[in-house]
DRENDREN-218476 format. One record per residue: residue in one letter; x, y, z of N, C-alpha, C in turn. Coordinates in steps of 0.05 Angstrom, whole numbers, plus 5000, padded with zeros to 4 digits. Each point is the difference from the previous one (the first is absolute). Layout:
BEGIN
aXYZXYZXYZ;...
END
This chain:
BEGIN
x200266337142499450095027496850095004;x498949985021497350125003500150264994;x496550094999500350274993499950155027;x499549855019500150225024502850065007;x501849854990502850104999500550274994;x498849994975500050264988498950275009;x497849945021498650185012501950155018;x501649755010502350115025502250154988;x500249924978502350164981499150324994;x497449974991499450325000500050215022;x498849845024500550135023503150085010;x501449844993502950005003501350214989;x499050054971500950184983499450325011;x497450005008499850275014501450055026;x499849805012502050075027502750014998;x501249864982503150034992500250274984;x498450114987500750294992499750195018;x498150015019500350205021502249945017;x501149765011501949955011502850114997;x501249974968501950084984500350254987;x497650124992499950184982501650305018;x499949915027501050275014503250034997;x500849734993503250064994501050174977;x498349994981499950184981499650295006;x497950035021499050325006502050115016;x502249865019500850095019501150315001;x501950014973500650315002497650144984;x498249954988497650214997498050075032;x499849785010498750065032501850175015;x502249975000502150155014500050264996;x499550094973500350274985497550115014;x497749834996497550124996499150105026;x500749825024499250025032502050165010;x502250074991502050125017501849875012;x499949765002501949765018502249894984;x501949905023502349864984499749794988;x502049874984499749694993499749845016;x501649985022499249785017496950055015;x499350215002497350035006498549854982;x499750084977499049924979500049634991;x503049935006499749745004498749795022;x500050225020498649895023496549874992;x499450124981497049904988500149734993;x502449904991500349734988500349815037;x501650165019500649785023496749985012;x498650264999497749995016498049844991;x499949994969497849854990500849685004;x502549915000500949775013499649955025;x499650195019499449975027497049915002;x498550154978497749945009498849714989;x501649874979500049764995500849815021;x502650055012500649815019498949975024;x498150205008497649975019498149854992;x498750154974497649874991500749744991;x501249864993500249704989499649795024;x501950025028498849795016498350075017;x499350285006498050075020497249884983;x499850184979497749984983499349714994;x501849834992499949744994498949865015;x500850015028499249885025497050135007;x499550234996497150095009497849924980;x501149984976498249884979499949744991;x500849825020500749684998497449894994;x497650105009498049865003498050104978;x500550214986498450154979500349844975;x497149994985500749874972502150104984;x502049914988502050104981499050214979;x498049944989499850204979498550285008;x498849965027499150295016502750195009;x501549795007502850145008501350154978;x500249864977501350114978498850224988;x497050034999498350214989500950255019;x499849935028500150175019502750195002;x502749854996502150114990500850164978;x498049944982500450164977498950255006;x497150015012499550245009501450175016;x501249865020502350205016501950184979;x501749754985501150104984499650274984;x497449944983499150294992499650235009;x499249905026499650295016502750115009;x501749855006502650105002501550154981;x499749894977501150174981498750244989;x496850025013498750244994500650185011;x501349915028500450255024502450074992;x502449804986502850134994499450174975;x498350004983499050244977499250195009;x498550015022499350305011501650065025;x502349865006501550065024501050314996;x499350105027500550335001503550085003;x500649785012502650005025502049794990;x501950005009502349784999498749805026;x499150105017498549825027497849874988;x498550084984497449854990500849784976;x502250094984501049854980501049735019;x501150025019501349815016497249865015;x498550035007497449845012498749864979;x500450104976498949924975500949744992;x503050015002502449784992499149755023;x500350095025499849785019497049894997;x497750114993498049874996499949814976;x500850154978499949844978502049735003;x502350025011501749805011498049755015;x498650095022498049805011498749794984;x498950104981498349854983502249814981;x502750104987502049864988500449745017;x501250065024500749775015497649775000;x497650055011498649754997499949904974;x499650124977498949914977503149824996;x502350055006502049834985500049745021;x499550045026499849785011497749794995;x497650125003498249764988499749924972;x500750204986500149954969502249754991;x502350005015502049794995498749725009;x499249985021498249755011498249944984;x497550184992498449954977501249864972;x502150144991501649934974500849725002;x501349955022501049705002497749795001;x497850055014497549854998498549964982;x500550124974499049984974501449844988;x502949965004501549854977500549685016;x501249804983501649745009502250125017;x501449815017502650035016502550114987;x499949884971502650114986500050274985;x497950125002499450204987500050255022;x500049955023499350215021502650224997;x501849994997501750234997500050164970;x498949904982499350114978497150165000;x498249895018497350125002500750235016;x501750005026500850265013501450194983;x501649894979501550164985497850164978;x498349804990497950194980498950205020;x498649965026499550145010501550355008;x502149955005501850175006500850154968;x499249844981501450174973497550214998;x498450095015498850265003501350175008;x501749985020502350185010501750044981;x500949814988502150044977498750134973;x497649944997499050134970499750275017;x499350085016499550315018502850114994;x502049895005503450134995500050074976;x498849764983500650074966498550214989;x497350045005498550184997498950225013;x498649955027499450155022501550175012;x502749965003501850185012500950234978;x501149844977500750244980497650144999;x498349874991497550274993499450165017;x499849925028499050165023502250205003;x503049894995502250255005499250204975;x499549924978499350174976497950195006;x497749875015497850245001501050175029;x501549885010500850205031501250254990;x502049864981501650204994498850254976;x497549984985499550124986497350055007;x498249955018497850065013499850055024;x502249965019500150025028499649735010;x501649945024499649785015497649865007;x498150255008497249945006499149794983;x500050144971498749834979501049704998;x502149975012500549684996498349835019;x499650115029498749915015496649955000;x499350184983497150024986499349734979;x501950054982500549784981500449665012;x501850045025500249705020496849935009;x498650215009497249925014499049894977;x500050084972497749904982501249734994;x502449964998501249754998498349785015;x500950055031499049885024497149874998;x498250304990497249884992498849884979;x502149944986499849794974500749735012;x502049985014501749805018497549855013;x498750235013497349925030497649834978;x499750124977498049924986500149784989;x502949924989500549764991500749765015;x500350035027500249825020497649975012;x497450194996497349945007499549734980;x500650104977498649844975501949715002;x503050004999500449724991501149865022;x500350045022501049885028497949865011;x499649724996498349795014499250115021;x497449895011499150085022500449735025;x500549794985500449715017502849984998;x501750245015503349885000500249935025;x501849805002501549825020500050225027;x499049915027500050155022501849845015;x502350095002501649845026499150025027;x500749805021498750085023501850235018;x499150155004500850245016501649935022;x502650085004501849945021499550115030;x500649845019499850145026501950165006;x499550215021501650145003502749875004;x500649885018503049825005500649904975;x498749864978501149904975500950264989;x497950244999501850254985502750045011;x500350015026502050145014502949824997;x499349734988502349784997501050144972;x499150164986501650114969501250165007;x500550125024502250155006501949985024;x499849765003502449885016500949764991;x499149834984501649784986502350094988;x502649885007502050134987501149974975;x498649754990499949984968498350244985;x498249975013497650244982501650345004;x501449985023501450285000502550064987;x500849754993502149984974499250104972;x497349904995499450054975499550335002;x498150095019500450324996502050164996;x501649925016503250134999501149934967;x499249834988501449974977498350224978;x497249975006498650214991500450295002;x500450115024500750235010502550124986;x501749775003502950144987500349954973;x498549824981499950044972498550224995;x498350085005498850244991501250275015;x500849985022501950225007502250024989;x501649834981501750094988499450204969;x498249844992498650184970498750265008;x499050025024498450265004501750185011;x502950005010501550155009500950214977;x500549894976499850214979498450034975;x498449765002497150024985498250235010;x499450085022498750255010500750234987;x503050034989501050304994501349934978;x498549774978500950034976499550214982;x498150135007499050284983502850225002;x499750095028502250195004502649914994;x501149674999502349884990500350084970;x497749954984500450044976500550304990;x498350135009499950294996502650165008;x501049965030502350135008502949864987;x500249715007501849824995501349984970;x497549924991500549864970499350274984;x498550195004500450214978497550044987;x497249775008497850044982498050255006;x498950024981497650245002497549865015;x498750135015497649915011498549814985;x499050124973498349894987501549704987;x502649884999500349854997499649775024;x499450055023499749815024497749804992;x498150074987497749854995500549774980;x501850104985500849784979502149815009;x501849995018501249925019499449805016;x497350095010498749835021498549784984;x499350084974498849784984502049814991;x502250044997502749814986500149785033;x500450175021499949795023497549885006;x497250094995497349865004500449774983;x500750014976500349784975501849785019;x502150085005502049835017498549855024;x499650135011497949875026498649794993;x498050094980497149834990502249764995;x501249994982501949724989501149865024;x501650185018501449895019498549835019;x497350155009497549865020499949734991;x498749984975498649704989503049854997;x502450084992502449855001500349845028;x500350235024500349965027498049705009;x497450074993497949775005500849774987;x500649954978500849774982502549905018;x501550115007503249925012498749885025;x498450135019500149925023497349754996;x499149924984498349805000502549764990;x502150104980500949784991503049935014;x501150215017502549965013499049965030;x497450125010499750015027500750285003;x498550135028499950235006502750105011;x502449835016502450105010501950004976;x499749924982502549944978498950194982;x497550054993499250254980501250255020;x498750005023500650305023502850024991;x502249815005502750075005501050134972;x499349904979500850054971499150314997;x497550095014498950254992501350205021;x500349945026501950205016502350004997;x501949834987502450004991500250174976;x497650004982500650254975499750255010;x497849955018499750355010502250145010;x501349895020502150115015502350024975;x500749854980501550084978499850264986;x497349964989498850264983499650235018;x498950015020499950235018502850145006;x501749825006503250134999501250084976;x499249924983500650054966498650304997;x497450005010498150324992502150225013;x500949945020502050245017501850114974;x500549854991502150124976499050094975;x497949834993498750034972498150264997;x498850105018498550145008501150314990;x502550064998501150164987499450024973;x499849814986499850014971497449934986;x498150174983497549944988499549674998;x502149954975499049744992500549765017;x502550035020500649785013497650015028;x499650245004497549965021497649884990;x499250074978497449824990500249764996;x502449934988500249684994500649855036;x501250205016499249905032497849935007;x498550184996497549995009497849824991;x501249914975498149864983500649715011;x503049875007500349785013498950045037;x500550175006499150055023496849945006;x498250114982497149955000499449685006;x501349844978500149754999500049835022;x501750095024500849865018498450175026;x499250194998499150155026497449895011;x498049914983497649865009499549744998;x502249904990500249684985499949865029;x500550085027499949875022497849975015;x497550104986497350055015498649725002;x500149864976498249765003501849755018;x503050065002501149755011500050085030;x499750275010499950015028496949985010;x498050064985497449905002499849725004;x501349884985498949714998502249895022;x501750125007501449865021499050025028;x498550295004499850065022496149805004;x499149974984497849804996500849695015;x502649884983500949815003500449925032;x501850185008500850075031497650005017;x497950174997498049985015498149764997;x500049884972498749745006500849795017;x503050035004501849775016499750155032;x500250195009500950155023497250115014;x497650144988497950055009497949984981;x499649724986497849994981497250135005;x499250045025497050145002500050274998;x502550114990500250315000501750074976;x500049864975501250084982499050264986;x498250065001498850264992501550225015;x500049965021500850245019503049984998;x501249784995503350024993500650154973;x498349924978499950124972499450305003;x498450085018499650325010501950095006;x501949885022502750115013502150014980;x499549844984502549974974499350284982;x498050074995499350254984500450235017;x499949975026500750245018502950025000;x501949754999502449994999501650114975;x498249964975500850184974500150255003;x498450115016499050314999501650135026;x500849825016502250135027502649984985;x500449864979503149984983499250264987;x497850094982499550234985500550295018;x498749945023500050205021502950055010;x501149785007503250105012501750064979;x499549844972502150134978499550244991;x497950155004499650254983500650215029;x499849925021501050145028503549985000;x500449824993503649995002500650214969;x498849894982501250194978499050315006;x498150065012499750255003502150135019;x501249795018502250115022502850004979;x499549814983502950024986500250324980;x497350044994499750234978500650275022;x499449985022500650255020502750005007;x501249745010503050085012501349904983;x499949864968501649954980500350094978;x499449744980499050194975498149774989;x498450074976498649884988500649724991;x503150044992501349724985501049805019;x500350095028499649825021497949825003;x497850074995497449825001500049724991;x501650034976499849734983502649775015;x502150095009501549825007499649875031;x498550205016499049945029497549804990;x498350004982498349814990500749804995;x502349894987502149834988500249795035;x500950195015501049845025497749885015;x497550124995497449965018498949704989;x500550034969499449734984501349815005;x502950045002502349765012499049895026;x499050235017499049865028497449814993;x498550054983497749844993501149664987;x501650054986501749784990500649855020;x501850045024500349855021498349925018;x498450195007497149775011498849864983;x499750054975498549744984502049775003;x502449974992502149825005499649885025;x500050115022499649895024497649835000;x497550174991498149855003499349704986;x501549994980499849784983501549825018;x502250095011501849815014498349865019;x498350175015498649865022497649834984;x499050044978497949844990502149714992;x502250074986501549685001500449815022;x500450215025500549905026497849845012;x497550074992497049965014499349674985;x500550034972499949764980501549835009;x502849995008502149785008498849885027;x498450205019499649915024497349875003;x498650074977497449834992499749714998;
END
């Protein structure tokens, strides 16, 4: 795999750490700022809203820019956002910092996916996307547990300072390793960009993505309080359990890419969404036992992010077919869809925590994942119908 791909992975690691470290710090931030658990959970949602806005809008606005200039600019914005979070004097300032950082995240993964696929041959596209997204999964393995540990021992602000330094290292790495002569796609016209939000087949992929991620994040956003209050783990154990989850995610992400390359995205996604629905349902009951809870989380991690390569590959294939001049924008909208799913999942989870119990977040997540499976099977059926009519 080209060296430039590893530069993208390095940036993805920094971005992944800041996105997901908040999950391990929800109880800590709630206590420190004197806000409720759902309010602290809202920091997950609002970051995702920043990504959802930034991905399509900024991808479209920067369409004519040099790809490397965009990458470097995004990492600069990312560093500034985390420095603001480090110094945030209030909950409201922290919200602003999270939205700013989310704006950078959205465009990065949108153009990053396109750059990754342009660097390799057709048969390795899903694997190339998987390698780039490994930055996210390695962040879950090392960045999130370490950030959680730092937040619990040195204060949550210290976590954001460390992430700023990570972002700066990634910025320097991208400056050195990403080539200047990156393939520049022809920017889509406004009409072509508009097509990606009205084409029914693309809307189906976005719905698959929203539901696929919404199911996981309904429970995952509140994993730290679940493990503390339902399972009975001490707060100091949370970082270690996040490490277990992260290792499993890293394996699942690579496996998901290989599965999508081998069986095609629809078949791969059907398997992953089926497994997610079953695992989240089981977690409703196993979260009461320490050993059973950790084992369930281990299996959950293997499937939770395994859908990323398949979903990104599928949206690129559909865009090439239905909106060939706006593939970048379609890819950006799918990144937005991932984060709409995260935002909706964490908002639904917050509502469940307020009105029901922490335990109910898991089975409700299972229902949402089952809906993702239904939409995936329907989209696959439409694909077969199109082939027959061709």
